[in-house]
C-alpha positions as CSV (number, residue, x, y, z in Angstrom):
1,X,135.8,49.2,-34.8
2,X,137.6,51.6,-37.1
3,X,139.1,54.6,-35.3
4,X,140.5,56.4,-38.3
5,X,138.0,59.2,-37.8
6,X,139.5,60.5,-34.6
7,X,140.0,64.2,-34.1
8,X,143.6,65.3,-34.1
9,X,143.5,66.9,-30.6
10,X,142.3,66.0,-27.2
11,X,138.7,66.7,-26.3
12,X,139.9,69.4,-23.9
13,X,141.9,71.2,-26.5
14,X,139.1,70.9,-29.1
15,X,136.5,72.3,-26.6
16,X,138.8,75.1,-25.3
17,X,141.6,76.0,-27.8
18,X,142.6,79.1,-25.8
19,X,144.0,82.4,-27.0
20,X,147.3,82.7,-28.7
21,X,150.0,83.8,-26.3
22,X,153.1,85.8,-26.9
23,X,156.7,84.5,-26.7
24,X,159.4,86.1,-24.5
25,X,161.2,88.8,-26.4
26,X,164.4,90.4,-25.3
27,X,165.8,90.7,-21.8
28,X,163.6,91.0,-18.7
29,X,163.9,90.9,-15.0
30,X,161.7,89.3,-12.3
31,X,161.7,88.6,-8.6
32,X,160.4,85.1,-9.4
33,X,160.6,83.2,-12.7
34,X,158.5,80.0,-12.9
35,X,159.3,77.5,-15.7
36,X,156.3,75.6,-16.6
37,X,152.7,76.7,-17.3
38,X,150.9,73.8,-15.8
39,X,149.0,73.5,-12.5
40,X,152.0,73.6,-10.3
41,X,153.5,76.7,-11.9
42,X,150.2,78.5,-12.2
43,X,149.3,77.7,-8.5
44,X,152.7,78.9,-7.3
45,X,152.3,82.2,-9.1
46,X,148.7,82.6,-7.8
47,X,149.6,81.8,-4.2
48,X,152.3,84.5,-4.5
49,X,149.9,87.0,-6.0
50,X,147.3,86.3,-3.3
51,X,150.0,87.0,-0.7
52,X,150.7,90.4,-2.3
53,X,153.8,89.4,-4.3
54,X,154.3,90.8,-7.8
55,X,157.1,90.9,-10.5
56,X,156.5,87.3,-11.6
57,X,157.2,85.7,-14.9
58,X,156.0,82.3,-16.2
59,X,157.7,80.7,-19.1
60,X,155.9,77.9,-21.0
61,X,157.5,76.0,-23.8
62,X,154.2,75.3,-25.6
63,X,150.8,76.8,-24.4
64,X,149.2,77.0,-21.0
65,X,148.1,73.6,-19.8
66,X,149.8,71.8,-22.7
67,X,151.1,68.9,-20.6
68,X,149.5,66.7,-18.1
69,X,147.6,69.6,-16.5
70,X,145.5,70.0,-19.6
71,X,145.3,66.3,-20.5
72,X,144.3,64.5,-17.3
73,X,141.0,62.9,-16.1
74,X,139.9,66.0,-14.3
75,X,139.4,64.3,-10.9
76,X,139.8,66.7,-7.9
77,X,140.3,64.9,-4.7
78,X,142.7,64.3,-1.9
79,X,145.7,62.1,-1.7
80,X,149.0,61.3,-3.4
81,X,150.1,58.7,-5.9
82,X,151.7,56.9,-3.0
83,X,148.8,55.2,-1.2
84,X,147.7,56.3,2.2
85,X,148.7,53.1,3.9
86,X,152.2,53.3,2.4
87,X,152.4,56.9,3.5
88,X,151.6,55.9,7.1
89,X,154.2,53.1,6.9
90,X,156.9,55.6,5.9
91,X,156.2,58.6,8.1
92,X,153.8,57.4,10.8
93,X,150.1,58.2,11.2
94,X,150.5,61.8,12.5
95,X,152.6,63.1,9.7
96,X,150.7,61.1,7.1
97,X,147.5,62.6,8.2
98,X,149.0,66.1,8.2
99,X,150.2,65.6,4.6
100,X,146.9,64.2,3.5
101,X,145.1,67.1,5.0
102,X,147.3,69.5,2.9
103,X,145.8,67.9,-0.2
104,X,142.3,68.3,1.1
105,X,143.0,71.9,1.8
106,X,144.1,72.1,-1.8
107,X,140.8,70.7,-3.0
108,X,139.1,73.4,-1.0
109,X,141.4,76.1,-2.5
110,X,140.6,74.9,-6.0
111,X,136.9,75.1,-5.3
112,X,137.2,78.6,-3.7
113,X,139.3,79.9,-6.6
114,X,136.8,78.7,-9.2
115,X,134.2,80.7,-7.3
116,X,136.3,83.7,-6.4
117,X,137.7,84.3,-9.9
118,X,134.6,83.1,-11.8
119,X,136.6,80.4,-13.7
120,X,134.2,78.6,-16.1
121,X,135.7,75.0,-16.1
122,X,132.6,72.8,-16.1
123,X,133.0,71.9,-12.5
124,X,130.6,69.1,-11.5
125,X,130.0,68.9,-7.7
126,X,128.8,65.3,-7.6
127,X,131.6,63.5,-5.8
128,X,133.6,60.5,-6.8
129,X,133.0,56.7,-6.4
130,X,135.8,54.2,-5.6
131,X,134.1,51.1,-7.1
132,X,135.2,47.7,-5.9
133,X,136.4,45.6,-8.8
134,X,136.7,42.5,-6.6
135,X,134.0,40.4,-5.0
136,X,135.5,41.0,-1.5
137,X,133.6,43.5,0.7
138,X,136.4,43.6,3.3
139,X,138.4,45.7,0.9
140,X,135.9,48.6,1.2
141,X,135.2,48.0,4.8
142,X,138.9,48.2,5.8
143,X,139.5,51.2,3.6
144,X,136.5,53.1,5.0
145,X,137.7,52.4,8.5
146,X,141.3,53.3,7.7
147,X,140.4,56.6,6.1
148,X,138.1,57.6,8.9
149,X,140.3,56.6,11.8
150,X,143.7,57.4,10.4
151,X,143.2,60.1,7.7
152,X,140.3,61.9,9.4
153,X,137.9,61.7,6.4
154,X,134.5,60.0,6.1
155,X,133.8,58.1,2.9
156,X,130.3,56.7,2.5
157,X,129.9,52.9,2.1
158,X,127.7,52.0,-0.8
159,X,126.3,48.5,-1.2
160,X,126.4,46.5,-4.4
161,X,122.7,46.9,-5.0
162,X,122.7,50.7,-4.3
163,X,125.7,51.2,-6.6
164,X,123.9,49.2,-9.4
165,X,121.2,51.9,-9.4
166,X,123.9,54.4,-10.4
167,X,126.3,52.4,-12.4
168,X,124.6,49.7,-14.6
169,X,127.4,47.3,-14.6
170,X,127.8,43.8,-13.3
171,X,131.5,44.5,-12.9
172,X,131.4,46.2,-9.5
173,X,130.8,45.0,-5.9
174,X,129.9,48.1,-4.1
175,X,131.8,51.3,-3.6
176,X,133.0,54.1,-1.3
177,X,131.7,57.5,-2.1
178,X,133.8,60.6,-1.5
179,X,131.3,63.4,-1.3
180,X,133.9,66.2,-1.0
181,X,135.5,65.4,-4.3
182,X,134.5,66.8,-7.7
183,X,135.5,66.8,-11.3
184,X,136.1,69.5,-14.0
185,X,137.6,70.5,-17.4
186,X,141.3,70.7,-16.4
187,X,142.4,72.8,-19.4
188,X,139.7,75.4,-18.9
189,X,140.8,75.6,-15.3
190,X,144.4,76.1,-16.3
191,X,143.5,78.8,-18.8
192,X,141.3,80.4,-16.2
193,X,144.2,80.6,-13.8
194,X,146.3,82.1,-16.5
195,X,143.7,84.8,-17.1
196,X,143.6,85.7,-13.4
197,X,147.3,85.9,-13.2
198,X,147.5,88.2,-16.3
199,X,144.9,90.4,-14.7
200,X,147.1,90.7,-11.7
201,X,150.2,91.7,-13.7
202,X,152.0,88.4,-14.0
203,X,153.8,88.1,-17.3
204,X,153.1,84.8,-19.0
205,X,155.1,83.9,-22.1
206,X,154.0,80.9,-24.2
207,X,156.1,79.2,-26.9
208,X,159.1,80.1,-24.8
209,X,161.1,77.0,-24.3
210,X,164.0,77.4,-21.9
211,X,167.3,76.7,-23.6
212,X,169.6,77.3,-20.6
213,X,169.2,77.9,-16.9
214,X,172.3,78.9,-14.9
215,X,173.3,80.8,-11.8
216,X,174.7,84.2,-12.5
217,X,176.1,85.9,-9.4
218,X,173.3,85.8,-6.8
219,X,170.6,85.6,-9.5
220,X,169.5,83.2,-12.1
221,X,169.7,83.7,-15.9
222,X,167.1,81.9,-18.0
223,X,167.4,82.1,-21.7
224,X,165.0,81.2,-24.5
225,X,165.3,81.4,-28.3
226,X,164.3,85.1,-28.4
227,X,164.8,86.4,-24.9
228,X,166.2,86.1,-21.4
229,X,165.1,86.6,-17.8
230,X,167.2,87.6,-14.8
231,X,165.4,86.4,-11.7
232,X,166.1,86.5,-8.0
233,X,164.4,83.1,-7.5
234,X,163.5,80.4,-10.0
235,X,161.1,77.5,-9.7
236,X,161.1,74.6,-12.1
237,X,157.6,73.0,-12.6
238,X,158.0,70.9,-15.7
239,X,157.0,67.4,-14.6
240,X,157.0,64.7,-17.4
241,X,158.0,67.3,-20.0
242,X,161.3,68.4,-18.3
243,X,163.4,66.5,-20.9
244,X,167.1,67.7,-20.4
245,X,166.4,71.1,-19.0
246,X,168.2,70.6,-15.7
247,X,169.9,67.2,-15.3
248,X,169.8,67.1,-11.5
249,X,166.0,67.3,-11.7
250,X,165.4,65.3,-14.9
251,X,167.3,62.3,-13.6
252,X,164.8,62.1,-10.7
253,X,161.7,61.8,-13.0
254,X,160.1,58.9,-14.8
255,X,157.9,60.2,-17.6
256,X,155.0,57.8,-17.7
257,X,152.1,57.9,-20.2
258,X,148.5,57.5,-19.4
259,X,145.6,57.3,-21.9
260,X,142.3,59.0,-22.2
261,X,139.4,59.0,-24.7
262,X,136.1,60.8,-25.1
263,X,133.1,59.4,-26.8
264,X,130.6,61.2,-29.0
265,X,127.7,62.8,-27.1
266,X,125.6,59.9,-26.0
267,X,122.3,61.6,-25.2
268,X,119.8,59.4,-23.5
269,X,122.1,56.4,-24.2
270,X,124.4,57.5,-21.4
271,X,121.7,56.5,-18.9
272,X,122.0,52.9,-20.1
273,X,125.4,52.9,-18.4
274,X,125.3,55.6,-15.7
275,X,122.6,57.5,-13.9
276,X,124.9,59.7,-11.9
277,X,127.0,62.8,-12.5
278,X,129.8,61.4,-10.3
279,X,133.2,60.4,-11.5
280,X,134.4,56.8,-11.0
281,X,137.6,54.8,-10.5
282,X,138.1,51.3,-9.2
283,X,140.1,49.3,-6.7
284,X,142.7,47.7,-9.1
285,X,146.3,48.9,-9.3
286,X,145.7,49.4,-13.0
287,X,142.3,51.0,-12.6
288,X,139.9,52.6,-15.0
289,X,138.8,56.2,-14.3
290,X,135.9,57.8,-16.1
291,X,133.3,60.5,-15.8
292,X,130.2,61.8,-17.6
293,X,130.7,65.2,-19.3
294,X,128.0,68.0,-19.4
295,X,127.2,67.3,-23.1
296,X,126.6,63.6,-22.3
297,X,129.9,62.3,-23.5
298,X,131.8,59.7,-21.5
299,X,135.4,60.5,-20.8
300,X,137.4,57.3,-20.1
301,X,141.0,56.9,-19.0
302,X,143.3,54.2,-17.8
303,X,146.4,52.2,-18.4
304,X,150.0,53.2,-17.4
305,X,152.8,52.7,-19.9
306,X,156.3,54.0,-20.8
307,X,155.0,54.1,-24.4
308,X,153.4,57.0,-26.2
309,X,150.7,55.6,-28.4
310,X,148.8,57.0,-31.4
311,X,145.2,58.2,-30.9
312,X,144.0,55.2,-32.8
313,X,145.9,52.8,-30.5
314,X,144.7,54.6,-27.4
315,X,141.1,54.5,-28.6
316,X,141.3,50.8,-29.4
317,X,142.6,49.9,-25.9
318,X,140.2,52.1,-23.9
319,X,137.2,51.2,-26.0
320,X,137.8,47.6,-25.1
321,X,138.2,48.6,-21.4
322,X,135.0,50.5,-21.5
323,X,133.0,47.5,-23.0
324,X,134.3,45.2,-20.2
325,X,132.4,47.4,-17.8
326,X,129.5,48.6,-20.0
327,X,129.0,46.1,-22.8
328,X,125.7,48.0,-23.5
329,X,127.7,50.8,-25.0
330,X,129.0,48.7,-27.9
331,X,129.1,50.7,-31.1
332,X,129.3,54.1,-29.6
333,X,131.7,56.4,-31.5
334,X,135.0,57.5,-30.0
335,X,135.7,61.1,-31.2
336,X,138.9,61.9,-29.3
337,X,141.8,59.9,-27.8
338,X,145.1,61.0,-26.5
339,X,148.0,60.3,-24.1
340,X,149.7,62.6,-21.6
341,X,153.0,62.2,-19.9
342,X,152.9,62.2,-16.1
343,X,156.0,62.6,-13.9
344,X,156.7,60.0,-11.2
345,X,159.5,60.1,-8.6
346,X,160.8,56.7,-7.7
347,X,159.0,57.0,-4.3
348,X,155.6,58.2,-5.9
349,X,155.5,61.3,-3.7
350,X,155.6,64.9,-4.9
351,X,159.2,66.3,-5.2
352,X,159.2,69.7,-3.6
353,X,162.3,71.6,-2.4
354,X,165.4,73.6,-3.2
355,X,168.7,72.4,-4.7
356,X,171.9,73.4,-2.9
357,X,172.5,76.1,-5.6
358,X,169.2,77.7,-4.7
359,X,166.9,76.4,-7.5
360,X,163.4,75.6,-6.4
361,X,161.4,72.7,-7.9
362,X,157.9,71.2,-7.8
363,X,157.3,68.0,-9.8
364,X,156.6,64.3,-9.5
365,X,152.8,64.4,-9.1
366,X,152.2,61.1,-10.9
367,X,148.7,60.0,-11.6
368,X,147.1,62.0,-8.7
369,X,148.1,65.5,-9.5
370,X,145.3,68.0,-9.5
371,X,145.1,68.5,-5.7
372,X,148.8,68.0,-5.0
373,X,149.9,70.5,-7.7
374,X,147.8,73.2,-6.1
375,X,149.1,72.2,-2.7
376,X,152.7,72.4,-4.1
377,X,152.0,75.9,-5.4
378,X,151.0,77.0,-1.9
379,X,154.0,75.2,-0.2
380,X,156.5,76.6,-2.7
381,X,155.1,80.1,-2.5
382,X,155.3,80.0,1.3
383,X,158.9,78.8,1.1
384,X,159.8,81.6,-1.3
385,X,158.4,84.1,1.3
386,X,160.5,82.5,4.0
387,X,158.1,79.9,5.6
388,X,159.8,76.6,4.9
389,X,157.9,74.4,7.4
390,X,155.6,72.6,4.9
391,X,158.2,72.2,2.1
392,X,160.6,70.6,4.7
393,X,157.9,67.9,5.3
394,X,158.6,66.6,1.8
395,X,162.4,66.4,2.3
396,X,162.5,62.7,3.3
397,X,161.7,61.7,-0.2
398,X,164.2,63.8,-2.0
399,X,165.4,63.3,-5.6
400,X,166.6,59.7,-5.9
401,X,167.7,58.8,-9.4
402,X,165.1,56.8,-11.4
403,X,167.8,55.0,-13.4
404,X,167.2,56.4,-16.9
405,X,166.0,53.8,-19.5
406,X,166.5,50.9,-17.1
407,X,164.2,52.7,-14.6
408,X,161.6,53.1,-17.2
409,X,161.8,49.4,-18.1
410,X,161.5,48.5,-14.4
411,X,158.5,50.7,-14.1
412,X,156.8,48.9,-17.0
413,X,157.6,45.5,-15.5
414,X,156.2,46.6,-12.2
415,X,153.0,47.7,-13.9
416,X,152.6,44.4,-15.7
417,X,153.2,42.6,-12.4
418,X,150.5,44.4,-10.6
419,X,148.2,44.1,-13.6
420,X,148.7,40.3,-13.5
421,X,148.1,40.3,-9.7
422,X,144.8,42.1,-10.3
423,X,143.8,39.5,-12.9
424,X,144.7,36.6,-10.7
425,X,142.7,38.2,-7.8
426,X,139.6,38.3,-10.0
C-alpha cells in the first residue's frame, strides 16, 4: 500500500490544533517554575493550584502537549512501565501495592478533573482489555489471581469465545478486562488542563525553550531566548525531550520512540473487526495497543525503538501489524502516522525527587505514563509544600546513568531479544 498521502501531523494535533500561546518576554518572578508543558508539569501545577498555591509559571519549549503527552495511545489505567511482579520482587508486596494504588488514585483524579473542569477530551468509559496473544490460559489465570491477591484489584476473566464476540480476531485466546480503566484524546486533555490553569492565574509560556538553568543565591534563574524567570523552586518535567537541558537529569533518561497511526473513519466496517468501545493491548512484551475513536477510526500503536521513523515508515509497520490481527481490514486507508519519544529510566520506574542542589524533577514515565504523570504531579506538589512521604517512596530507584549511546543500543537489543522470545513462544 502507498502511504504518500499521509497528513503531516498526528491525528491528535489535526483534530485539536490548540490556540497560539505566547512566549516568555522579559524578566519575571515565581514561587514555582515548572519546565515542561506535558502531563507531569501540568499536573504538578494543578495540584498546587488545588491546594491554594499561586504564583506559578510553566515554560514549554514548543506547545502544550507537544511531546509524549500529546502523542500517546490515550490509555488511562493503573501501573508503571515496570511490571507489577518485578515491582513486588524489588520492594515487597506491601510497598508495591501502595505504589500501585497511587496510580489508581491518579486514574480517579483524572476522571474527576475531566468532570470538575468540564474538559472535553473524548473520554470513553468502556474499560480496557488485556488480550492473550498466546494459547496458554494459565497466563491470564495467574495474572488475575496476582492482581487480586497482591495488588488489590479485580480484573474480569474473559473466555476466548466471549472475547471473540467483541474482537473478531483469531489471534487472541481470551482476555482480562479492567473495568475501571478508560481512554481519551490526550492532547485535548492536556490543552484542557492548560485552560484550567490559566483561568486560575498560572502563567503558561509556550515557544519558550530554556537555554540555561542555574542556582542564583537561594533561588533559581531560568533563561529563555527572550526572557528569564527567578523562582524559589523549580521542577523539571521534560521526559524524552530533555536533550541537554540539565546533564545530571539527561544522563538518566533513555529517549525511546513508539509509533502510532490512525485510519480513516471506518463507519460500519469497524464492526467487522471490533464490536466494543473498549481499548485493547496484548500479553506480549512488544505488544500492540489500539482503540476505536468516536468517529469510527481505529487508532493503532506499537513497537519500541531507538529510531525516529518517518510517517510513511510508521504507517507501513503498523498497517502490517494491524492486518496480522484483523486481516478483514485490508485496504483501509491510513490517514495519520507519527512517532513520539518516551522517557525511560534504566529501572523502568518514574524518577521523582530532588537533586542535592535543590532542583526537583519528574520524568521517566516510559510507555505507561498517563496515570503515573498525574500521580507524579500530586507527589511533587505535596513535596513542594513540605510533605515528602510519597516522593521518598521513589528514592530507591534514583537516577542511574543510562550509558548514553551504548545504553540506547543495549535497549534496542533488549527489545529485539524479547520480541524474539515472544515469537518463539507463539
